[in-house]
N, C-alpha and C positions, 0 to 999 in steps of 0.2 A: 503494499499498500504506498501513497507517496500524500508525504501530513501540504498542504495549504490552505491557504484559507477562503470563504466566499462570505458573501457580503446577500445579506436578509435582509428587507429592504416593503414596509409597508404604508398604504396610505399616509401624511399625517402625520410622521410619527420619523425620527431620524433614521439613516444608512447604521447594520450593524454589521459590524466583522465578529463569526466566527471561526474558528479554528473546525477545516474536514478532510477526512480520507479520501481521494478516491484510488482505484481498486490501477496498481500496475500493469503496464500492454504485459502479455503475454507472446515468445517469440515459440511459434510451432516450428518445431526440431519439425525434422526435415523423419518421414519412415520410411522403412526398408521393405518392403514382402518378401513378404514371413514365405520360402524355399519350402520346407517341411507343409504348409496347408494344405492343402486340394481342394480346389473350388466346386463347390457340391452347384446343383442348378435343380429345385422345386422341380415338377410337375403339375405339380394339384393346377389343378382349374380355377377349382371352391373357391377363392378367393377371391378373382374375377368376379365371376356372376357372381357374387352377395352385396359385391360392392355395385356394381350392372344394377343390378335390384333396386338397393338407398338410393340411388343420387335419381330413377325413374319417380314424380311425382304422383298419388294413387290419381285414378282417372274419379271422383265422386263427384257428384251432384247435376252429371249429366243425365241419370235418370230422371229426378224426381224435375226437372226444369222441362223434359216431355210431359211427364207426370199433368205438370199446371198446367201448360197452354193446350194440349188435349183437352182438360175440362175448362178451359176455361172457351174452345173454340167450341164445344157440347154448350155453354152451358148458352153463347151466345143465337145458335143459331135453336136455342130447346125456347129463348126468349122472346126470339123470331116470328116461331110458330104460336106462340101463343098470342104474340098480337093479330100477328094474321091470321090466325080463327078467326078473332071477336070482329075484326069486323066484319067478315063474310055475316052473320052470326047478324048481324045488324041491320 
C-alpha cells in the first residue's frame, strides 16, 4: 500500500486533508505454460443448450390477447344483431 493524503470537501465547510492508503500497482509475472499439463476438452453440449433456453424470453400473453380480441368481436356482433333485430320488429 502506498500512503498519501486526500481532501474531503463538503458544501459550506473548509476542505480537510486526511491520510489515505492506496493499493500499490501489482506487476503481473510472466506465466510459463506447464508442459506436464494435458489440455482436455469437454464435449458436453448440455451447458450450451441450457444457456440458449435461458436467453429466450418466454412466449406469454399471445393467447390471452387472441382470446380477448375474439370475445370483443363476438360482443360487437351480438350487439349489432340485437340492435338490428329490434329495428325489424318495430
